[in-house]
C-alpha positions in Angstrom: 104.8 114.7 117.8 104.1 113.5 114.3 101.8 115.3 111.8 101.8 113.1 108.7 101.9 109.4 107.8 102.9 107.6 104.6 102.4 103.9 104.4 104.4 101.7 102.0 102.5 98.5 102.8 101.0 96.3 105.5 102.3 92.7 106.1 99.3 90.5 106.9 99.4 87.3 109.1 96.7 84.8 110.1 95.3 85.9 113.5 95.5 82.4 115.0 98.6 80.7 113.5 100.5 83.9 112.6 101.3 82.4 109.2 102.4 85.1 106.8 99.7 85.6 104.1 101.1 88.5 102.1 101.1 92.2 101.8 98.3 94.8 101.5 98.8 98.0 99.5 96.3 100.8 99.2 95.8 104.5 98.4 96.5 106.6 101.5 93.5 108.2 103.0 92.7 110.6 105.8 90.9 108.1 108.0 93.9 105.8 108.1 96.4 108.6 108.7 94.3 109.9 111.6 94.1 106.5 113.2 97.8 105.9 112.9 98.7 109.3 114.3 96.4 108.6 117.3 98.4 105.4 117.9 101.9 106.9 117.6 101.2 110.4 119.2 98.9 109.5 122.0 99.3 105.7 122.4 95.6 105.6 121.6 93.5 103.0 119.9 91.3 104.1 117.0 87.8 102.6 117.1 88.1 101.7 113.4 90.2 102.4 110.3 88.8 102.3 106.8 91.3 101.5 104.0 90.2 102.3 100.4 91.2 100.8 97.1 93.1 97.9 98.6 95.2 95.4 96.7 96.3 92.2 98.4 99.4 90.4 97.2 99.1 86.8 98.5 102.2 84.7 99.2 100.6 81.7 100.9 98.5 78.9 99.4 96.6 78.8 102.7 95.3 82.4 102.3 91.6 82.4 101.5 90.1 85.7 100.4 87.4 86.8 102.8 83.8 87.2 101.7 82.2 90.6 101.7 81.2 91.6 105.3 83.0 88.5 106.8 85.1 89.5 109.9 88.5 87.8 110.1 91.1 88.2 112.8 94.5 89.3 111.5 97.9 90.3 112.8 99.8 92.9 110.9 102.9 95.1 110.7 102.2 98.5 109.2 105.4 99.7 107.5 105.2 103.5 107.4 107.1 106.8 107.6 106.1 109.4 110.1 106.8 113.1 109.6 108.1 115.0 112.7 105.9 118.1 113.1 108.9 120.3 114.2 111.8 119.2 112.1 109.8 118.0 109.0 112.0 115.0 108.8 110.6 111.5 108.1 111.1 108.7 110.5 110.6 105.1 109.4 108.3 103.1 111.7 106.7 99.7 112.1 103.4 99.4 114.0 102.6 95.9 115.2 98.9 95.3 115.7 96.0 92.8 115.5 92.4 93.5 114.5 89.3 92.2 112.9 89.3 92.8 109.2 86.1 93.2 107.2 85.9 93.6 103.4 83.2 96.0 102.4 83.3 95.4 98.6 85.4 93.8 95.9 86.6 95.7 92.8 85.6 94.3 89.4 85.0 90.8 91.0 88.8 90.4 91.5 89.3 88.3 94.7 92.5 90.3 95.6 91.2 93.9 95.0 88.8 95.5 97.5 87.0 98.8 97.3 87.4 99.1 101.1 88.5 97.1 104.1 87.7 98.1 107.7 89.8 97.3 110.7 88.0 97.2 114.0 88.8 95.8 117.6 92.4 97.1 117.0 95.0 96.1 119.5 98.4 97.8 119.2 101.2 95.4 120.3 104.2 97.6 119.6 105.4 100.8 117.8 109.0 100.8 116.6 110.7 103.9 115.3 113.8 103.7 113.3 116.5 106.3 112.8 119.4 105.9 110.4 118.6 102.2 109.8 118.4 101.0 113.4 115.8 100.8 116.1 116.3 103.8 118.4 113.1 103.9 120.4 110.2 101.6 120.9 106.8 102.5 122.4 104.3 100.1 124.0 
């Protein structure tokens, strides 16, 4: 059982072509942590997750920043560390999922900075836990 989540970044891919678009970084928040703990501890599916103060670092010329309130299907790998509730040791993990992404607002008019982004219709494809640099367990 895990009790904390730290997320380094999320790799974002096009929902149809699976083309890599870049990485999303943000300030951790309670809503996202609760959703990810639901996924890894209970194999659950959160109804939605709201990310705040998001910066997107594009790597593809094909990436087009979404308009505010426009839903876009995306695939992603959430790169995170999970804290074991008993041992207090951190376990690296990758959570593979797809979802509808909807931008709620843009910061200072910058097309790559968003005040918030909501993920809905979340489908978890795989959860990979890593120990000592190798994949020891996988959950589906």
